BABAMI-344398 format. One record per residue (C-alpha): x, y, z. Coordinates in Angstrom, 1 decimal. Layout:
BABAMI-344398
@X:X; Y:Y; Z:Z
...
***
This chain:
BABAMI-344398
@X:18.5; Y:19.5; Z:-2.5
@X:16.7; Y:18.5; Z:-5.6
@X:16.8; Y:15.0; Z:-7.1
@X:19.3; Y:16.0; Z:-10.2
@X:21.7; Y:17.3; Z:-7.5
@X:21.5; Y:14.7; Z:-5.0
@X:21.4; Y:11.8; Z:-7.3
@X:22.3; Y:12.5; Z:-10.9
@X:22.5; Y:8.7; Z:-11.9
@X:18.7; Y:8.3; Z:-10.9
@X:17.6; Y:11.4; Z:-12.2
@X:18.8; Y:10.8; Z:-15.6
@X:17.1; Y:7.4; Z:-15.9
@X:13.8; Y:9.0; Z:-14.7
@X:14.3; Y:11.8; Z:-17.3
@X:14.9; Y:9.2; Z:-20.0
@X:11.7; Y:7.3; Z:-18.9
@X:9.8; Y:10.5; Z:-19.2
@X:11.1; Y:11.1; Z:-22.7
@X:10.2; Y:7.3; Z:-23.5
@X:6.7; Y:7.9; Z:-22.3
@X:6.3; Y:11.0; Z:-24.4
@X:7.7; Y:9.6; Z:-27.5
@X:5.9; Y:6.2; Z:-27.6
@X:2.1; Y:5.4; Z:-28.2
@X:1.1; Y:3.5; Z:-25.3
@X:-1.5; Y:1.0; Z:-25.8
@X:-1.3; Y:-1.0; Z:-22.6
@X:-4.7; Y:-1.4; Z:-21.4
@X:-3.7; Y:-1.3; Z:-17.7
@X:-1.8; Y:2.1; Z:-17.9
@X:-2.7; Y:5.7; Z:-18.2
@X:-1.2; Y:9.1; Z:-17.5
@X:-2.2; Y:11.0; Z:-14.4
@X:-2.6; Y:14.8; Z:-14.2
@X:-0.2; Y:17.1; Z:-12.6
@X:-2.5; Y:17.5; Z:-9.6
@X:-2.2; Y:13.6; Z:-9.0
@X:1.5; Y:13.8; Z:-9.3
@X:1.9; Y:16.7; Z:-6.9
@X:-0.3; Y:15.0; Z:-4.1
@X:1.8; Y:11.7; Z:-4.8
@X:5.1; Y:13.7; Z:-4.2
@X:3.6; Y:15.7; Z:-1.1
@X:4.9; Y:15.9; Z:2.4
@X:2.1; Y:13.4; Z:3.4
@X:4.9; Y:10.7; Z:2.4
@X:6.6; Y:11.6; Z:5.6
@X:3.6; Y:10.5; Z:7.9
@X:3.0; Y:7.1; Z:9.4
@X:-0.8; Y:6.5; Z:10.2
@X:-1.5; Y:3.0; Z:11.0
@X:-5.2; Y:2.6; Z:11.6
@X:-8.1; Y:4.5; Z:10.1
@X:-9.4; Y:7.9; Z:10.6
@X:-10.0; Y:9.0; Z:14.2
@X:-8.6; Y:5.5; Z:15.4
@X:-4.9; Y:6.0; Z:14.7
@X:-1.9; Y:4.3; Z:16.5
@X:0.4; Y:7.3; Z:16.1
@X:0.2; Y:10.9; Z:17.3
@X:0.0; Y:13.9; Z:14.7
@X:-2.7; Y:12.3; Z:12.5
@X:-5.3; Y:14.8; Z:12.5
@X:-4.8; Y:16.3; Z:9.1
@X:-4.0; Y:12.8; Z:7.5
@X:-7.6; Y:11.8; Z:8.9
@X:-8.9; Y:14.8; Z:6.9
@X:-7.1; Y:13.6; Z:3.8
@X:-8.1; Y:10.1; Z:4.0
@X:-11.8; Y:10.8; Z:5.0
@X:-11.9; Y:13.3; Z:2.0
@X:-10.8; Y:10.3; Z:-0.2
@X:-13.3; Y:8.2; Z:1.3
@X:-16.2; Y:10.4; Z:1.0
@X:-15.4; Y:11.3; Z:-2.7
@X:-15.1; Y:7.6; Z:-3.6
@X:-18.6; Y:6.8; Z:-1.9
@X:-20.3; Y:9.5; Z:-3.8
@X:-18.6; Y:8.7; Z:-7.1
@X:-19.5; Y:5.0; Z:-7.0
@X:-22.6; Y:5.3; Z:-4.8
@X:-21.0; Y:3.1; Z:-2.3
@X:-22.1; Y:2.2; Z:1.2
@X:-18.5; Y:1.5; Z:2.6
@X:-15.2; Y:2.2; Z:1.2
@X:-11.6; Y:1.5; Z:2.1
@X:-9.0; Y:3.5; Z:0.2
@X:-5.8; Y:2.1; Z:1.9
@X:-5.0; Y:-0.8; Z:-0.4
@X:-1.4; Y:-0.5; Z:-2.0
@X:-2.6; Y:-2.2; Z:-5.2
@X:-5.4; Y:-3.9; Z:-7.1
@X:-4.5; Y:-7.5; Z:-5.7
@X:-4.6; Y:-6.5; Z:-2.0
@X:-8.4; Y:-5.8; Z:-2.1
@X:-9.1; Y:-9.1; Z:-3.5
@X:-6.9; Y:-10.8; Z:-1.0
@X:-8.7; Y:-8.9; Z:1.9
@X:-12.0; Y:-10.1; Z:0.6
@X:-10.8; Y:-13.7; Z:0.3
@X:-9.5; Y:-13.7; Z:3.8
@X:-12.6; Y:-12.1; Z:5.1
@X:-15.1; Y:-14.6; Z:3.8
@X:-13.3; Y:-17.9; Z:3.4
@X:-11.1; Y:-20.3; Z:5.5
@X:-7.9; Y:-21.6; Z:3.9
@X:-8.8; Y:-24.5; Z:1.8
@X:-12.5; Y:-23.3; Z:1.0
@X:-13.7; Y:-23.0; Z:-2.7
@X:-14.1; Y:-19.8; Z:-4.6
@X:-15.1; Y:-19.5; Z:-8.3
@X:-13.4; Y:-17.3; Z:-10.8
@X:-12.5; Y:-16.9; Z:-14.4
@X:-9.4; Y:-18.5; Z:-15.7
@X:-6.4; Y:-16.7; Z:-17.2
@X:-7.1; Y:-17.9; Z:-20.8
@X:-10.4; Y:-16.4; Z:-20.8
@X:-9.2; Y:-13.1; Z:-19.3
@X:-9.1; Y:-13.7; Z:-15.7
@X:-6.4; Y:-12.2; Z:-13.2
@X:-3.5; Y:-14.0; Z:-11.4
@X:-5.0; Y:-12.9; Z:-8.1
@X:-8.2; Y:-14.8; Z:-9.0
@X:-6.8; Y:-18.0; Z:-7.8
@X:-3.8; Y:-18.8; Z:-10.0
@X:-1.5; Y:-21.4; Z:-8.4
@X:1.4; Y:-18.7; Z:-8.9
@X:-0.6; Y:-16.3; Z:-6.6
@X:-1.1; Y:-16.4; Z:-2.8
@X:-4.8; Y:-16.8; Z:-3.6
@X:-4.3; Y:-20.0; Z:-5.3
@X:-1.9; Y:-21.3; Z:-2.8
@X:-4.1; Y:-20.7; Z:0.2
@X:-7.7; Y:-21.2; Z:-1.1
@X:-9.1; Y:-23.6; Z:-3.5
@X:-10.3; Y:-22.0; Z:-6.6
@X:-12.7; Y:-23.7; Z:-9.2
@X:-12.5; Y:-21.9; Z:-12.6
@X:-15.0; Y:-20.8; Z:-15.6
@X:-14.0; Y:-19.6; Z:-18.9
@X:-15.7; Y:-18.5; Z:-22.1
@X:-17.6; Y:-20.5; Z:-24.7
@X:-14.9; Y:-21.3; Z:-27.2
@X:-17.1; Y:-20.6; Z:-30.1
@X:-18.3; Y:-17.1; Z:-29.1
@X:-15.5; Y:-16.5; Z:-26.7
@X:-18.1; Y:-14.9; Z:-24.6
@X:-19.1; Y:-15.7; Z:-21.0
@X:-21.6; Y:-18.6; Z:-20.8
@X:-23.6; Y:-18.0; Z:-18.0
@X:-25.4; Y:-21.4; Z:-18.3
@X:-22.2; Y:-23.3; Z:-17.9
@X:-21.1; Y:-20.9; Z:-15.1
@X:-24.3; Y:-21.9; Z:-13.2
@X:-23.7; Y:-25.5; Z:-13.7
@X:-20.1; Y:-25.1; Z:-12.4
@X:-21.3; Y:-23.1; Z:-9.4
@X:-23.8; Y:-25.8; Z:-8.5
@X:-21.2; Y:-28.4; Z:-8.7
@X:-18.5; Y:-26.7; Z:-6.9
@X:-20.6; Y:-24.9; Z:-4.2
@X:-18.1; Y:-21.9; Z:-3.7
@X:-18.2; Y:-19.7; Z:-0.9
@X:-17.4; Y:-16.7; Z:-3.2
@X:-17.9; Y:-16.1; Z:-6.9
@X:-15.5; Y:-13.6; Z:-8.6
@X:-16.6; Y:-11.7; Z:-11.5
@X:-14.4; Y:-9.5; Z:-13.6
@X:-11.2; Y:-9.7; Z:-15.6
@X:-8.2; Y:-8.2; Z:-17.0
@X:-8.4; Y:-9.1; Z:-20.6
@X:-12.1; Y:-9.7; Z:-21.1
@X:-13.3; Y:-7.2; Z:-23.8
@X:-17.1; Y:-7.5; Z:-23.3
@X:-19.7; Y:-6.3; Z:-20.9
@X:-20.5; Y:-8.5; Z:-18.0
@X:-24.1; Y:-9.2; Z:-16.8
@X:-23.6; Y:-8.5; Z:-12.9
@X:-27.4; Y:-9.2; Z:-12.3
@X:-27.0; Y:-12.8; Z:-13.6
@X:-23.9; Y:-13.3; Z:-11.6
@X:-25.8; Y:-12.2; Z:-8.3
@X:-28.5; Y:-14.5; Z:-9.4
@X:-26.2; Y:-17.3; Z:-9.7
@X:-24.3; Y:-16.5; Z:-6.5
@X:-27.9; Y:-16.3; Z:-4.6
@X:-29.0; Y:-19.7; Z:-6.1
@X:-25.8; Y:-21.5; Z:-4.6
@X:-25.5; Y:-19.5; Z:-1.3
@X:-22.3; Y:-17.8; Z:-2.4
@X:-21.1; Y:-14.1; Z:-1.9
@X:-20.2; Y:-12.1; Z:-5.1
@X:-17.1; Y:-10.2; Z:-5.7
@X:-16.7; Y:-8.0; Z:-8.7
@X:-13.1; Y:-6.9; Z:-9.6
@X:-13.5; Y:-3.8; Z:-11.6
@X:-9.9; Y:-2.9; Z:-11.7
@X:-9.7; Y:-2.2; Z:-15.5
@X:-13.1; Y:-0.6; Z:-15.9
@X:-13.4; Y:1.5; Z:-12.8
@X:-13.0; Y:4.7; Z:-14.6
@X:-15.7; Y:3.9; Z:-17.2
@X:-18.0; Y:2.7; Z:-14.4
@X:-17.5; Y:6.1; Z:-12.4
@X:-18.2; Y:7.9; Z:-15.5
@X:-21.6; Y:6.1; Z:-16.0
@X:-20.6; Y:4.9; Z:-19.6
@X:-21.0; Y:1.2; Z:-18.8
@X:-22.9; Y:-0.6; Z:-16.3
@X:-22.0; Y:-0.5; Z:-12.6
@X:-21.5; Y:-3.7; Z:-10.7
@X:-22.0; Y:-2.0; Z:-7.2
@X:-25.9; Y:-2.6; Z:-7.0
@X:-25.4; Y:-6.3; Z:-7.3
@X:-22.1; Y:-7.3; Z:-5.7
@X:-21.4; Y:-7.8; Z:-2.0
@X:-17.8; Y:-6.6; Z:-2.7
@X:-16.2; Y:-4.6; Z:-5.5
@X:-12.5; Y:-4.3; Z:-5.8
@X:-10.3; Y:-2.0; Z:-7.9
@X:-7.1; Y:-0.6; Z:-8.6
@X:-7.1; Y:3.1; Z:-8.9
@X:-5.0; Y:3.8; Z:-12.1
@X:-6.0; Y:2.3; Z:-15.5
@X:-9.2; Y:3.7; Z:-16.7
@X:-9.6; Y:5.6; Z:-13.4
@X:-6.6; Y:7.7; Z:-14.1
@X:-5.4; Y:7.9; Z:-10.6
@X:-2.1; Y:6.9; Z:-8.8
@X:-1.0; Y:3.2; Z:-8.6
@X:-3.1; Y:1.7; Z:-5.7
@X:-6.4; Y:-0.1; Z:-4.7
@X:-9.8; Y:0.5; Z:-3.4
@X:-12.4; Y:-1.8; Z:-1.8
@X:-16.3; Y:-1.1; Z:-2.0
@X:-18.6; Y:-3.2; Z:0.1
@X:-21.9; Y:-3.4; Z:1.5
@X:-22.0; Y:-1.7; Z:5.0
@X:-22.7; Y:-5.1; Z:6.9
@X:-19.0; Y:-6.1; Z:5.6
@X:-17.2; Y:-2.8; Z:6.3
@X:-15.7; Y:-3.5; Z:9.8
@X:-14.5; Y:-6.9; Z:8.7
@X:-12.9; Y:-5.8; Z:5.5
@X:-11.1; Y:-2.9; Z:7.4
@X:-9.7; Y:-5.1; Z:10.0
@X:-8.7; Y:-7.8; Z:7.5
@X:-6.8; Y:-5.1; Z:5.2
@X:-5.1; Y:-3.6; Z:8.4
@X:-3.6; Y:-5.1; Z:10.5
@X:-4.4; Y:-8.4; Z:8.6
@X:-2.5; Y:-7.9; Z:5.2
@X:-1.1; Y:-4.5; Z:5.1
@X:0.8; Y:-2.1; Z:7.5
@X:0.7; Y:1.8; Z:7.4
@X:-1.2; Y:3.4; Z:4.6
@X:0.4; Y:5.5; Z:2.1
@X:-1.2; Y:8.7; Z:2.8
@X:0.3; Y:10.6; Z:-0.1
@X:-1.1; Y:8.1; Z:-2.4
@X:-4.4; Y:8.1; Z:-0.8
@X:-4.4; Y:11.9; Z:-1.3
@X:-3.6; Y:11.4; Z:-5.0
@X:-6.6; Y:9.0; Z:-5.0
@X:-8.8; Y:11.7; Z:-3.5
@X:-7.7; Y:14.0; Z:-6.5
@X:-8.6; Y:11.3; Z:-8.9
@X:-11.9; Y:10.8; Z:-7.4
@X:-12.6; Y:14.5; Z:-7.8
@X:-11.4; Y:14.6; Z:-11.4
@X:-13.5; Y:11.5; Z:-12.2
@X:-16.7; Y:13.4; Z:-10.9
@X:-16.6; Y:16.1; Z:-13.6
@X:-18.3; Y:16.2; Z:-16.8
@X:-15.3; Y:16.2; Z:-18.7
@X:-14.3; Y:12.7; Z:-17.3
@X:-17.5; Y:11.4; Z:-18.9
@X:-16.4; Y:13.0; Z:-22.2
@X:-13.0; Y:11.4; Z:-21.8
@X:-14.5; Y:8.0; Z:-21.0
@X:-17.0; Y:8.1; Z:-23.9
@X:-13.8; Y:8.6; Z:-26.2
@X:-11.9; Y:5.7; Z:-24.7
@X:-14.9; Y:3.6; Z:-25.9
@X:-15.0; Y:5.2; Z:-29.3
@X:-11.3; Y:4.8; Z:-29.8
@X:-11.4; Y:1.2; Z:-28.7
@X:-14.1; Y:0.3; Z:-31.0
@X:-12.4; Y:2.1; Z:-33.9
@X:-9.1; Y:0.4; Z:-33.2
@X:-11.0; Y:-3.1; Z:-33.2
@X:-12.8; Y:-2.3; Z:-36.4
@X:-9.7; Y:-1.1; Z:-38.1
@X:-7.6; Y:-4.1; Z:-37.1
@X:-10.3; Y:-6.5; Z:-38.2
@X:-10.3; Y:-4.7; Z:-41.6
@X:-6.7; Y:-5.3; Z:-41.8
@X:-7.4; Y:-9.1; Z:-41.4
@X:-6.5; Y:-9.5; Z:-37.7
@X:-8.6; Y:-12.0; Z:-35.7
@X:-9.9; Y:-10.3; Z:-32.4
@X:-11.0; Y:-12.5; Z:-29.3
@X:-14.8; Y:-12.2; Z:-29.3
@X:-14.9; Y:-10.3; Z:-32.4
@X:-14.5; Y:-6.8; Z:-30.9
@X:-15.0; Y:-4.8; Z:-27.7
@X:-17.6; Y:-3.2; Z:-25.5
@X:-14.9; Y:-1.5; Z:-23.2
@X:-11.3; Y:0.1; Z:-23.4
@X:-9.5; Y:-3.0; Z:-24.6
@X:-9.2; Y:-5.6; Z:-27.2
@X:-7.1; Y:-8.8; Z:-27.8
@X:-5.6; Y:-10.0; Z:-31.1
@X:-5.1; Y:-13.6; Z:-31.3
@X:-2.4; Y:-14.8; Z:-33.8
@X:-3.2; Y:-18.4; Z:-33.6
@X:-0.8; Y:-21.3; Z:-33.2
@X:0.9; Y:-20.7; Z:-36.5
@X:1.3; Y:-17.1; Z:-36.3
@X:3.5; Y:-14.6; Z:-34.4
@X:3.9; Y:-15.1; Z:-30.6
@X:2.6; Y:-12.5; Z:-28.4
@X:6.3; Y:-11.9; Z:-27.1
@X:7.3; Y:-11.4; Z:-30.6
@X:4.6; Y:-9.1; Z:-31.5
@X:5.3; Y:-7.0; Z:-28.3
@X:8.9; Y:-6.5; Z:-29.1
@X:8.3; Y:-5.8; Z:-32.8
@X:5.7; Y:-3.0; Z:-31.8
@X:8.0; Y:-1.8; Z:-29.1
@X:10.9; Y:-1.4; Z:-31.7
@X:8.8; Y:1.3; Z:-33.4
@X:7.6; Y:3.1; Z:-30.3
@X:4.3; Y:1.3; Z:-29.9
@X:3.8; Y:-0.1; Z:-26.5
@X:1.4; Y:-3.1; Z:-26.0
@X:1.7; Y:-6.3; Z:-23.9
@X:1.6; Y:-10.0; Z:-24.6
@X:-1.5; Y:-12.0; Z:-23.7
@X:-2.8; Y:-15.5; Z:-23.5
@X:-6.0; Y:-16.1; Z:-25.5
@X:-8.6; Y:-18.7; Z:-25.5
@X:-7.4; Y:-22.2; Z:-26.5
@X:-3.8; Y:-21.0; Z:-26.2
@X:-1.3; Y:-23.7; Z:-26.0
@X:1.7; Y:-21.4; Z:-25.5
@X:2.8; Y:-20.5; Z:-21.9
@X:1.9; Y:-17.0; Z:-20.6
@X:5.3; Y:-15.7; Z:-21.0
@X:5.2; Y:-16.5; Z:-24.6
@X:1.4; Y:-16.4; Z:-25.4
@X:-0.3; Y:-16.3; Z:-28.7
@X:-2.0; Y:-12.9; Z:-28.6
@X:-1.5; Y:-9.3; Z:-27.6
@X:-3.9; Y:-7.1; Z:-25.6
@X:-4.3; Y:-3.3; Z:-26.7
@X:-6.2; Y:-0.5; Z:-24.9
@X:-6.9; Y:3.2; Z:-25.6
@X:-7.0; Y:4.8; Z:-22.3
@X:-3.5; Y:6.6; Z:-22.4
@X:-3.9; Y:7.5; Z:-26.1
@X:-7.3; Y:9.0; Z:-25.2
@X:-5.7; Y:11.0; Z:-22.5
@X:-3.1; Y:12.5; Z:-25.0
@X:-6.2; Y:13.6; Z:-27.1
@X:-6.3; Y:10.9; Z:-29.7
@X:-9.5; Y:11.0; Z:-31.6
@X:-10.8; Y:8.1; Z:-33.8
@X:-8.9; Y:9.5; Z:-36.8
@X:-5.6; Y:9.5; Z:-35.1
@X:-6.7; Y:5.9; Z:-33.7
@X:-7.3; Y:4.7; Z:-37.3
@X:-3.7; Y:5.8; Z:-38.1
@X:-2.4; Y:3.6; Z:-35.2
@X:-4.2; Y:0.7; Z:-36.3
@X:-2.4; Y:1.1; Z:-39.7
@X:0.9; Y:1.4; Z:-38.1
@X:0.3; Y:-1.8; Z:-36.0
@X:-0.9; Y:-3.6; Z:-39.1
@X:2.0; Y:-2.8; Z:-41.2
@X:4.6; Y:-3.7; Z:-38.6
@X:3.1; Y:-6.9; Z:-37.7
@X:2.5; Y:-8.0; Z:-41.3
@X:6.0; Y:-7.2; Z:-42.2
@X:8.4; Y:-8.2; Z:-39.4
@X:11.5; Y:-8.5; Z:-41.4
@X:11.1; Y:-5.3; Z:-43.7
@X:13.5; Y:-2.8; Z:-42.2
@X:11.9; Y:0.0; Z:-44.5
@X:8.5; Y:-0.6; Z:-43.2
@X:9.5; Y:-0.7; Z:-39.6
@X:11.6; Y:2.4; Z:-40.0
@X:8.7; Y:4.3; Z:-41.5
@X:6.3; Y:3.0; Z:-38.9
@X:8.6; Y:4.2; Z:-36.2
@X:8.8; Y:7.8; Z:-37.7
@X:5.2; Y:7.8; Z:-38.0
@X:4.4; Y:6.8; Z:-34.5
@X:7.0; Y:9.5; Z:-33.2
@X:5.2; Y:12.0; Z:-35.4
@X:1.7; Y:11.3; Z:-33.8
@X:3.4; Y:11.3; Z:-30.4
@X:4.9; Y:14.8; Z:-31.0
@X:1.6; Y:16.1; Z:-32.5
@X:-0.4; Y:15.2; Z:-29.5
@X:2.1; Y:15.3; Z:-26.5
@X:0.8; Y:14.9; Z:-22.8
@X:-0.8; Y:17.9; Z:-21.2
@X:-1.0; Y:18.6; Z:-17.5
***
């Protein structure tokens, strides 16, 4: 019995969500739209199989074929990222970070990571996260004048705090990171280096921005976002840490792997290895730079003055709109973004003084720089005229028209 017949109520909600996705312009930097092949793998019969353990070392019978699936995903990820050791079992992008923390640190020991206002992630030691509850996290930020990473200051903090682990990478930093310098600083203070590339993994896979893998002891990632795979995680590490990482993830942090999701990851790794994925990734970058330039031309202040990757952040300042207000305004006209804290932000994260925008999903739809310019104009009109119903109505009609012009294709 299919879903529509078995559960009409849920089926209708899913149908409405699919319609919402098709009729809105999604600029959430951490989201994307997967291929039909990825969706088919996600919904496959592999969801029925329990497979605690790893290929050729399971705690259940009947796992020969899921061993093949998981090994295929591992081999493809190794080739795609030129990696020594890969674990494809993480359920999310946070679990890989936890696996690394618990592998190399004892509770209460010190790590050093980027703070939230500079663009860091909750799993990088926020007191609201288990990472910050179990371990002691010192934090670095950005230069408040340039809003760029200050490597000299980072080194000073590292020498003072003497962390066992330094975490590079962010969820809302729009510039390239110098991983070579991070590794030099880590080596100078006797720390290991973890790079969280969750946001930029697809761009790294495509070779359109520098890779952290030659420099980091550990690289963690989610498999959606710019990589355009299913929602899940990935751990890459040097071979010497492989056994420890695997044991920490299972049975240390997780239970049985989601082999249907691992199969979908394998599909995404294959797709990311093809020449057209590099073309796509270059378009993501072009669209992000175009969006940034157009919004600056419209008078908006961008954190750090622009972008080198797939995302950018608008800072409305203390006297302007809150991020929450801007997010709701844009959603009312079928443009989806998310609120974001910015450097010097005095508002709480749930309110914030900025919004984060990204171009992966628009690019998946086939948006070029020309359509991206139109999106920037719509965003500007809506945010500059929050009480003008005519402007809002016209913007919504235009957003819907763009969405219908370039629908998602499988």
